[in-house]
C-alpha angles and dihedrals in degrees: 000000000000115000110233119207093195120050115249087223089066091051092047092049092049092045091051090059090058103031099097094048091048092051091051094046093045093051092048091050092046091055091048093050092045090061087055091050095254122131106219092204092060090052092049090052093052094045092049089052093050115096138176126203120242119225114236090221091053094075092064124078110265131214145200133242085271108046148339125221110198123216131220118279097016114176115264094208145335096303092055086046090056091051089055092046090052089057091056091050093045093055102035101030086209104096111059095151136059126210113217129211118212133241090017091060100034113144139131103304091219091058091046092051093046093049092048093049090050089055094043094248135131133198128257129190120340117237123210123206121216095141094083135034122254118215096248101045119107099208125059125227093210090118099031143296122221091021098039119138090232113081093208091056091049090050091052091052091047091050090050091055091047088053090052089055092051092050090046092051089056090050099046096251119152105196145048122211117205119195119167130188093208117141142090139279100204135046110262094017093111134028103235098209099043092046090054092047091053090049093051092050092050093048090049089061091050092046091052090058094055116115112242094255096049133095130215116217118198116196127211127209129181097216146344141109083021110049106185100043139350127203095229099032107154147008092270092058089043090053090051089053095049091046093048095048099049147250095316091058121092141169121254117207118211107192091218098051097083138083115268113279093016112156095240094171089061091051088052090051093050093050090048090050093055097039099248105109105121100172148276146286101209120212137115138244144188102189110005139323091345095153092214125164113291112265094008097116108011107026092155091056088052090052091049090053090052090046087065092046094050089044088057090050090049093051092047096238107196122246090006105161109139116185117234123208135157115232113185144142116218113205105160104018137068100269093220091054092047092050092049091049091049094050089053093047091051091051088046091057090048092049092049091048089053089060095059112117097235096185093052092044093052090049092052091047093051090048092047090237097157097176097052092041093058092040088056089058092044092052090060093042094050092054113108102232095172093111088057092051092046094047091049089054095044094049091055097046099268133124126280087215108023099186095047091048092047091053091047090053093061090221094144093050089048096053091041087061092048102041123065115248115260121239118249129218105073128105130219139086098284 
């Protein structure tokens, strides 16, 4: 029996308010799509089956390099985090798995597994942390981890990743995501080639420990916390890593880890073409790695990324199983609300991409008809697919309007009364 943090009566009452309008909107959209040769039911089925993992750290209030302003009812640890994650899944029916970050979420795996099963949740990729120092570690990562000049520091970072694999095996996870902040802040501080050689050697040891049915995701980032150079700075370097390590190694694309105006959808296409797209960390940005809610600034870019993903599905690309996870920092919103909104925006982009007339698009591309090719994409993007998203949630026990239902439930007020208030003043993402 799954433990529900929000009463089903609340969901039913809120859905009843919106049921008639949804039925009307859904019918009208179905008629519209039918004239375009699209079966709305097939789209609903695909959307309902699409899920995205929630990051455990995402349910806490984030911060910047300058300050952090905590919110009420922040989770005190991983078990509170799982409670909050279960609320997102209950209302959106789009987030059945949680991605853990070690050592932040370190606990007895048996207790974690039991808690998750009670809440109807599973575990997605494990995330290691060698970009900050944990209280008990003997070596500091101030000047790097897997690429550090000191062999003992590299060994510590390797062992941490091996521990993450062991924890993940106990939880049923099937992937490890490795992101490092290694790099330099001054010209001449680091030898580019030797640093990368040390990184590859460290990653090879981690790769060797992967179970046969696991995948290793390496994640690139242009800058920050190192501002002059980073060891894994772009998708080309990331591709070299995945190709060097072997068939279980893949590239993970974080939408905020690129230079402004980078054509991320083309990067996605290239990685698909050469079989090295591992998955995504979904967020949005205006200036850099802003970690904003998915689709909040560049919704068309998110759609264009999904256009490439659906194109790969349409072409039947072999062994195409990208992992999907949200990775955000919520500074001024309720984290649960932001994560629900992001899950819905990600599904929205997927639904819109499913509406692209692939046959027509290919014809326009072959004829070099630039205007009609781009209009074909825009026609799908301009379609209001909200009735599809809402119907997919409703049919699977979720909320027609997740944010409104969440607010009506009083969940935030309830946990704020139960959980001690956090202290303000620190910086950082959690």
